[in-house]
N, C-alpha and C positions, 0 to 999 in steps of 0.2 A: 804275387810278389811285385813290388814296385820296380819298374824298369829304370836303369840308372845311366848307362852309356858314359860312365866316368872315364877320364883319361888324364894322364899326367901332363898338364899344361904349364906354361911359364909361371902362372900365378902360384902353382903348387910348389915351385922350387925356390920362391923368395923366402929368405930366412933371416933377415936383418933383425937385430935386437929390438929396434923400434917397432917393427911390424909385429914381432912376437909379443911385445908388451901390449900393443893395442889389441891384438887378437885375444890375448888372455883377458884383458879388461872387458872387451865386448862379450866374450863368452861367459864371463862371471856376472854380468848385469842381472839383477834379481828377476826382472820381469821376463826377459827372454828365457832365462834358466827355468822359471816356473812353467812357462809354456812348453818347453822341451821336456821337462820332467813329467808334466801331466799327460802329454800325448805319448810319451815313451811307454807308459803303462799299457797302451793299446798297440804297441809295436809299430808306431807311426814314425816314419822318417821325416824330420822337419829340418829345414835349412834356412839360413840367412840368404837373401837374394838381392839382386839389383844394385842400387846406388850405395847401400851401406857396405857391401863387399868391395865394390869398385873403389870407394873412398878409403876403405881399410888398406887395400893393396897398394894404393898410391900415397899412403900416409897423409890423407886429407880428411880424416874423420873430425867433425866439429864437436868436440867434447865441451860441455855435457849435452848440447842440443842435437841429439841424433835423430835422424829420420830412418827408422828401422822397419824394413820389410822382411817378412819371412814367408815361406811356402811349405805346403805339405800336400800329400794326395788325399787327405781326409776331407770329405764334403763339409761345407761350412756349418750346416745345422748340427752335425755330429760334433765337430770341433767346438762349437759354441756351448753345447751341453756339457762337454767334458771340462772346459775351462771355467765355466760358471760353477760347476761342482767343486773345482779346485779353489774357489774363492775369488776369482778374477772377474772384473767387470767386462762385459762383451757388448759391443755396439754393432748392429748389422749395417754398417755403412754402405756396403755394396754387395749385399749377400746374393743378389741375382747373378752377379759376375764372380761370386766365390770369395768376396773380401769381407772380413770382419775386423773391427778395431778392438784391441785388447788393452785394458788399462788396469793397473794395480791401484787399489784404493789408497794405499799409503803413499803413493807417488804418482798423482794424476798428471804430472808434467811429462812423464815418459809414457809413450804408447807404442804399440806394435801393430802394424797392418799385416794380418795373416790372410794369405790367399791360397785357395785350393788350386793345384795344378790344373791347367785348362788348355783346351784348344779352341780357337775362334773360327767362325765361319759366317758367311753372308755379311761381310762388312759393308757399311755404307759411307765410309770416310770419316765417321765419327764414332759409331757404335758397331758392335758385332754380337751375334749370338755366340754363346759359349757352351761347351760340354766339359764336364769334369773328367780328368784322366789321371793315370798313375805313371806317366812317362815324363821323366825330367827333361830329356832332350826335346820332346815335342813341346813342352812348356817353354823351353828356351827359344825354340824356333819362332814363336809368335811375338817375341820381344823385338825392340827396335834396332839397337846397335850391339855389336859384338861385345863391347865392354860393359853393357848393361845386362848381359846374360850370364853373369858370374853367380855362383852359389857357394856357400860354405856350410859344411856339415856341423853338427853339434860337437864334433871332435876336432874341428879346425881344418879339415881337408877342403881344398878348393876344387870345384868343378867348373871348368872353363871350356865348354864344348866348341866354341868358335874362335878360340885363340884371341880372346879380347885383350888379354894382357899384352900380347905382342903388338896389337894395334895401339894400345895406350902408350907403350914405350916408343913407338914410331910416330905418334901424333896423328894417327889415322882415325877418322870418324867413319866407320864402315857400317852400312846397313846389313842386317842378316838376310842373305839371299838377294833377290832382285829389289833394288830401291823402289822401283815403280810399284811393286806389289806391297811393300811395307808402307808406302805413303798412302796407297789406296785404302789400307786398313784404318788409317787415322791421319788425316791431313794436318793435324797439329804437329806431326813429326817434321814438317817443313821447318817450323821454328825451333823445335827441339834439336834438329840437326845443327842449326847455327849457334844455339846456346852451347852445345857440347863442343862445337868447333872453336868457339871463343875461349872455352876453358882448356881444351886439350889439343886442338889442331896445330900441327906443325908442317904438314905437307899440303901440296895443292890438291884441290878437289878433283876427283876422277871424272872424265867426260860422261860416263853413264849416270853417275849420281847428279851431276850438274843438270843434265837434260831432264832427269826425272823431277828434280826440284822445280825447275822452270815450268815444266808442263803442269805440275800440281798446283801452281799458283791460281789457276782457274777456279779452284774449289775452296779458296780460303773464306769465301763468303758463307760457307756452310758451317764454319767453326764458331764456337762460343767466343764472343768478343772479349769476355773477361779472361779466358784462357790465353788468347792472343796477347792481351795486355800483360799478363803475368810472365809469359815467355819473353816478350820484348824487354821488360825491365831486367830480367835475368841476363839477357844478351848484353844489354848496355852496361851492366855492372862489371863485366869482365874487361871492358875497355880494350877491345881487340880491333885494331884498324883493319887487319886482314879480313876479319869477319864482316865488318861494316862494308868494306869495299866489295867483297864477294856478294853480299846481299844486293848491292847496287848493280853489279855486273849481271846478276841473274834476274834482275827485274823485281826483286822483292819490295824495295821501297816504292817503286812506281806502282805496284799492285796495291800497296797499303795506302798510299797518300795521293796517287794520281799526279805526282809532280816529281821534280828533280831534287836530289839531296846534294849537300856539299861535303863530299867525303874528304876533300883537302882541308876543309875547316875542322873536320873531326881530327885529322892528323895534327893540326895546330893546337887543338884542345889538349890532346895527350902530351904534346911537347911542353905545354905551359903548366899542366897540373900534376902529372904523374910523379908521385914520390915527394910532393911538397906539402908541408903542413898547412892546414886550412883549406886545401883545395876540395876536400870532400865534406865540407860543412853541410849538415842536414842529413847525413847518412846515405845509404845505398840508394834509396828511392830518389833523393834529390840529385844524386850522381847520375842516375839513369835519365832523369828528366833533363839534366844539363846536356847530356850527350845528344838527346833528341832535339833539344833547342838549338844546338850548334849545327846539326844536320839539316834542320828544316826552317823554312821561313815561318813567321808568326801565323800566317794564313794556313799553311799546310799543317803546322803544329796543332792549330785549333781544330782543323778537320780531322786529324788523326785522333785527337783526344775525344772528339764526339763519336768517331767510328768505333773505338775500342772501349768507350764508356769509362774514361778516367774519372776519378772523383772530381767534384767541383774545385777542391783545393789543389789537386794535381794539375787540373786544366789551367787554373789561374796561374800557378807557378810556371808551367810550361810556356804559356803565352808571355808572361813577364820576362822570362829568360830569353825567349826567341825574339823579342821586340828590342831593336837597338835603342840604347839610351840617347837622350839628347846630347849634343856635343858638349854643352856646358856641364851637364851632369857627369859625363865621362871625364872631363878635364879635372873636376873637383876630386873624383875618386882616384885619379892618377896622382893627385897632389898630396902634400903632407896634411891637408885638411880633409882627407877622405872620410873621417869619422862624422863630419858635419852632414855630408850627403847620405851616409848610412843612417844617421839619426832621422833625417827628414823622410827617407823612404820607409823606415820602420814605423815611425810615430805619426806621420801625416798620411801615409798611404797603406799602412798595415802590411808592409812587406816583411818577409823573414830574411835573416842574413843569407840563407841559402838562395833566395830569390835574387838578392843583390849580387851575390857572388856569381851566379849564372849569367845575369844580365851584363855584369862587368866583363866577364871573360868573353862572352859572345861579342860584345861591342868592341872590345880590344882586338879580337881576331878580325872583325869586319874592317876596322880602321886600318890595322896593319896591312891587310890584304890590298887596300886601296892606296897605300902610300908607296912611293919608290923605296927601294931597299935602304938608301942612304938616310932616309928620314924615319925609319922604323925604330921604336924603342928596343933596347937590348932585351933579350928573353929573360936574362937573369934578373933585371930590374922589374920586369913584369911579374915574374914568379914571386919576388919578394913582396910586391904590392898585393898580389893575390893572397899571400899568407897573412899580411897585415889586415886586410879586409875580413878575412875569415875569423880573425881574433878580435875584431873591432868591439870596443866597450866604451861606455861613457857613464858618468854618474847620474843619479836621479835628479830631475829638475827640482831645485830647492824650494819652489813655491808651487801652489796649485790654485784651482779656482776658489776654494774655500778661503785661502789666505787673502785673495783679492776681495772677496765679498766682505770679509771681516774688516779689511782696511776701509772699504767704501762705506760700510754700515756705520763705522765710527763717526762719519761726518754726514750720515743720512742722505747720501747721494742716491738719486733715483736711477740706478743702473739696472738694466734688464739682464737676463741670463745670456742673451746673445752678445751684449756689450762686454760682459765679464769674459766670455769666450774670446772675443776679439782682443781684449787687453792681454789675456793669457798668451794668445798666439804671438802678439807683439813682443812680450817679454821672452818667450821661448826663442824667437828669432834673434834677439839680442844675446841671449845666453849661448845659443849655438854658434853664432857668428864670432863670438869672443872665445871660442874653444872650450865651452862648458866651464869657464872659470868663475864668472860672477856668482857670488854667494847670495844667500837669502836677503841679507841686509841691503846689498847693492841693488838687487832686483826690486825690492820694495821702494828704494829711493827712485829708481827709474819709473816705478808706478806713478809717483807724484808728477814726474815730468810728462808722462803720457796723459794723465788726467788734466794737466794744465793746458795741453794742446786741445783737449776737447772743449 
């Protein structure tokens, strides 16, 4: 018989109509229902677990893009055989650790990670050996945080062995058991702690957890840099000044970059951008890079990008955002002619609007910091300009290189490709300086004047 250790926790008593609707919707999803029904024929208890239950209970399920984890005491090879027989596609994504991925052929966009209940032993900070068990409490004990050890049965009952719902309500990110032991099992939990604190944290970190996190920083070099990068991006997406400051106080940024971060600049970033249209141009990834760019100098940013192996494009964007603009560039971006500098950076230097936005915001923060308060621009004005830049648009250039070649060929002028490019650049400068107003006919007329000078 499978050991359960169920008790009536806070999660089990929540009964709002919204929660019940989401719960019913989750339980009625075809793929999880097929898995439940297939394993039920063999008297197997299967439950939703981890993040999907946590997000259900907090009203934060992201429909329709769900990350569904389920668990059962059945060994993975047996579960695979049964599910395949039921017509489901099964991928042995982590079968040595008891995990298989289940996909329905008719809906490949939805998948379920099904993991056998397990106990872990002999951890090395990244991996551990596992043994398959039938004890739900023992399975919960090897998880990281109390609110990540929630389970929901196929009938909708909640199993909350460590009172994780109470911690969620109070805004407490609590390790299960001794923080030092949980971290020693997987040092990536350093960054997972800050990610969940950024999302849920409301109370100050307790001294025992703070000490354990600081001491564990010695081992971050043993972690996959790609996983560190993924967690960092998620941390930054939540835009939590308390989290960024805590990471600074505990030495996390120093351990990652070898230098000092500007947490006060990050506070300025949140003040200028939170809740304002255009501030998140480029999506969550650009938002995360902007946060790092404001925290770090260009040199430290480049070093961090290399350390955690950001992509070439991400590294380029981070460095652009972290490097202060030239004073004249910033002056134009602060003026009604901001679109002109946006065009130059986009078309002459291949920047994205997200790059421009980040460099502009960072440069404004640096300038404002170095000015006396009486000479600083009002925050409301800056927010409006940030929104304008985020929505910057301009028409297409009315003529191109082929137009110039056609005009020159008409008189058999011996112009080279380089000369055509130089003429096009000169006409672009005229067009941009005059606010993108000159039309095709006007520019071709200016072409005559440029040729006359030659």
